[in-house]
C-alpha positions in Angstrom: 25.0 10.1 6.3 26.9 9.5 9.5 25.0 7.1 11.7 26.8 8.1 14.9 25.5 11.6 14.6 22.0 10.3 14.2 21.8 8.9 17.7 21.6 12.3 19.4 18.4 13.2 17.6 16.5 9.9 17.8 14.1 11.3 20.4 12.9 13.7 17.7 12.2 11.1 15.1 8.6 10.5 14.3 6.8 7.2 14.6 3.3 5.9 14.1 3.0 4.0 17.3 3.5 4.5 21.0 6.6 3.1 22.7 4.5 0.6 24.7 3.3 -1.2 21.5 4.2 -4.8 22.2 4.4 -5.7 18.5 7.9 -4.2 18.3 11.1 -5.6 19.5 12.4 -2.3 20.8 10.6 0.4 22.7 12.0 3.5 21.1 12.8 4.1 17.4 16.5 4.2 16.5 18.8 4.3 13.5 20.7 1.0 12.8 24.2 0.8 14.2 25.6 0.3 10.7 23.9 1.4 7.5 24.6 1.4 3.8 25.3 4.8 2.2 21.9 6.4 1.4 23.1 9.7 -0.1 22.5 8.6 -3.7 19.5 6.3 -3.4 17.1 6.6 -6.3 13.6 8.0 -6.0 10.6 5.7 -6.1 9.4 5.2 -9.7 5.8 6.3 -10.0 3.5 3.8 -11.9 -0.2 3.0 -11.8 -1.1 0.7 -9.0 -4.6 -0.3 -7.9 -5.5 0.6 -4.3 -4.6 -2.2 -1.9 -7.4 -4.2 -0.3 -6.0 -3.2 3.2 -5.6 0.2 4.7 -8.0 2.2 2.5 -11.1 2.5 4.6 -12.0 5.6 6.7 -10.9 5.0 10.3 -10.9 6.5 13.8 -7.8 6.6 16.0 -7.4 8.1 19.4 -10.8 9.8 19.0 -9.8 11.4 15.7 -11.7 10.6 12.5 -9.7 10.2 9.3 -11.3 10.1 5.8 -9.4 8.7 2.9 -8.8 11.3 0.2 -11.3 10.8 -2.6 -10.5 13.8 -4.9 -6.8 13.3 -5.5 -6.4 15.7 -8.4 -4.0 18.5 -7.5 -3.6 17.4 -3.9 -0.9 19.3 -2.1 -0.1 19.7 1.6 2.4 21.6 3.8 3.5 20.8 7.3 6.3 19.0 9.1 7.8 15.7 8.1 9.2 13.1 10.5 10.8 9.7 9.9 10.8 6.2 11.2 13.5 3.5 11.3 14.7 0.4 13.0 11.8 -0.1 15.4 9.4 -0.6 12.5 11.8 -2.3 10.1 10.5 -5.7 9.0 7.0 -5.1 10.4 3.9 -4.9 8.3 2.7 -1.6 7.0 -1.0 -0.6 6.9 -1.5 -2.0 3.4 0.0 -5.4 4.4 3.5 -4.9 2.9 6.7 -5.1 5.0 8.3 -1.8 6.0 11.9 -1.4 4.7 13.7 1.6 6.1 16.1 1.5 3.2 13.3 1.9 0.6 11.8 5.2 -0.6 8.5 4.9 1.2 6.4 6.9 3.6 3.3 7.0 5.8 0.4 9.4 5.4 -2.9 9.7 7.4 -5.4 9.9 4.5 -3.8 9.4 1.0 -4.9 6.2 -0.7 -2.5 3.2 -0.4 -0.3 3.0 -2.4 0.3 6.6 -3.6 3.3 8.4 -5.0 4.2 11.9 -3.7 6.9 14.4 -4.4 8.3 15.7 -1.1 10.2 19.0 -0.9 12.2 20.1 2.1 11.3 23.8 2.1 14.3 24.6 4.3 16.9 23.4 1.7 15.0 22.8 -1.5 15.9 19.1 -1.7 13.2 16.8 -3.2 12.4 13.1 -3.2 9.7 10.9 -4.6 8.3 8.4 -2.2 5.7 5.6 -2.3 3.1 5.9 0.5 2.2 2.5 1.8 1.6 3.1 5.5 -0.5 5.2 7.9 0.8 8.0 10.2 2.3 10.1 11.6 -0.2 10.6 14.4 1.3 13.8 15.9 -0.1 17.3 15.6 1.5 19.3 12.8 3.2 16.4 11.1 1.9 15.4 7.7 4.2 12.6 6.5 6.4 10.0 8.1 9.4 9.3 5.8 11.4 6.1 5.7 15.0 6.5 6.9 16.2 6.4 3.3 13.9 9.2 2.2 14.6 11.2 5.3 18.3 10.9 4.6 17.9 12.1 1.1 16.0 15.1 2.2 18.4 15.9 5.1 15.6 15.5 7.6 17.3 13.0 10.0 19.8 15.4 11.6 16.9 17.6 12.7 14.4 14.9 13.5 11.6 16.9 11.6 11.6 19.4 8.8 9.0 21.6 7.1 7.9 20.1 3.8 5.5 20.4 0.9 4.0 17.2 -0.6 2.5 17.0 -4.0 0.5 13.9 -5.1 1.6 12.3 -8.4 -1.4 11.0 -10.3 -1.0 8.3 -13.0 -3.7 7.3 -15.4 -5.0 3.7 -15.3 -3.5 1.7 -18.2 -5.8 1.7 -21.3 -4.7 -1.7 -22.7 -4.0 -5.2 -21.5 -0.4 -4.8 -22.7 0.1 -1.8 -20.3 -1.4 -3.8 -17.4 1.2 -6.5 -17.8 3.8 -4.3 -16.2 1.5 -2.1 -14.1 0.1 -4.8 -11.8 1.7 -8.0 -10.6 -1.6 -9.1 -9.0 -4.7 -10.7 -10.2 -8.1 -10.7 -8.6 -10.9 -13.3 -8.4 -14.5 -13.0 -7.1 -15.2 -16.0 -4.9 -18.9 -17.1 -5.3 -19.4 -20.7 -4.4 -17.7 -24.0 -3.4 -19.2 -27.4 -4.2 -18.0 -31.0 -3.8 -19.3 -32.4 -7.1 -17.2 -31.7 -10.2 -20.1 -32.0 -12.7 -22.2 -29.6 -10.6 -19.3 -27.2 -10.3 -18.9 -27.1 -14.1 -22.6 -26.6 -14.6 -22.6 -23.7 -12.2 -19.6 -22.2 -13.9 -21.2 -22.3 -17.3 -24.3 -20.6 -15.9 -22.3 -17.9 -14.2 -20.3 -17.2 -17.4 -23.6 -16.4 -19.2 -25.2 -14.6 -16.3 -22.3 -12.2 -15.6 -20.8 -12.2 -19.2 -17.3 -12.6 -17.8 -14.6 -15.2 -17.3 -15.2 -17.9 -14.7 -12.4 -19.8 -12.9 -13.0 -23.3 -11.5 -10.3 -24.4 -9.1 -10.0 -27.7 -7.2 -8.8 -27.3 -3.6 -5.6 -29.3 -3.1 -6.1 -32.6 -1.2 -9.9 -32.2 -1.1 -12.9 -32.8 -3.4 -14.0 -29.2 -3.1 -14.3 -27.0 -6.2 -14.2 -23.3 -5.9 -16.1 -21.3 -8.4 -14.8 -17.8 -9.0 -15.3 -14.9 -11.5 -12.1 -13.8 -13.1 -9.2 -13.5 -13.1 -9.0 -9.7 -13.5 -5.9 -7.5 -13.6 -7.9 -4.4 -12.9 -9.0 -4.4 -9.3 -11.8 -1.9 -10.1 -13.3 -4.5 -12.5 -13.2 -7.1 -9.8 -14.9 -4.8 -7.3 -17.6 -4.1 -9.9 -18.2 -7.8 -10.5 -18.3 -8.5 -6.8 -20.9 -5.8 -6.2 -22.9 -7.1 -9.1 -22.7 -10.7 -7.7 -23.8 -9.5 -4.2 -26.9 -8.0 -5.7 -27.7 -11.2 -7.7 -28.0 -14.3 -5.4 -24.4 -14.1 -4.0 -24.5 -11.7 -1.0 -21.3 -13.3 0.5 -19.2 -12.8 -2.6 -15.7 -11.6 -1.8 -12.4 -10.8 -3.6 -9.3 -13.0 -3.5 -5.9 -11.5 -4.5 -3.0 -13.6 -5.9 0.2 -12.9 -7.6 0.5 -13.8 -11.2 3.5 -14.8 -13.3 4.5 -11.8 -15.3 5.2 -12.5 -19.0 8.8 -11.9 -20.0 9.2 -9.5 -22.9 
């Protein structure tokens, strides 16, 4: 890729926000003045990931209603791809991650976050696999906003947009705890109560363990006498959601999920 040649097509580049958005340091999206060679960047590596807590609810934007795709099996779509670069680099994506224009990522209006899709430029047959972690592009006729790296690999940058076909890659949930060790770096807790008496906290924890037939975590808040009582930890977010909903129906209507990173075991 030759960065200088990119500058003449910047006005064609897709972006998910309007130029007046004050969150960004620059008004119009641009390519960086200097960039590493992106010609041989590797595809994103599909793996099972639980849906992120952020960015997966149906939403309305500019009067348009968007519903997150529920039936993902065999999902395909055809339309135009655009790309986004320096303006958004280092800012948060819709699922709370940080956008990196040198990573193989993309934005889509309705696919669950994160998702993996195969993108084919139907003009030249070039393909790439990207990880969808953002929302957009909010322009008629455009179905996916590619990172600068992905757009470079597909030869989209020089034209600003290109016709593409996207195919969702579905991956089964791990069946064993061993598989989960590499599939998900997060762990989930269901926060139920907080008390200031250690003995009382331990008593409640034992009761919850029997009531919900699950693990219970008791954590002392640093520099306080408060003890948080939580169900978990769970590696499977779906299990955490199930336990949260169960708790909400049984005396704990304000139960909520807490996410934290766990230390992955070295093999």
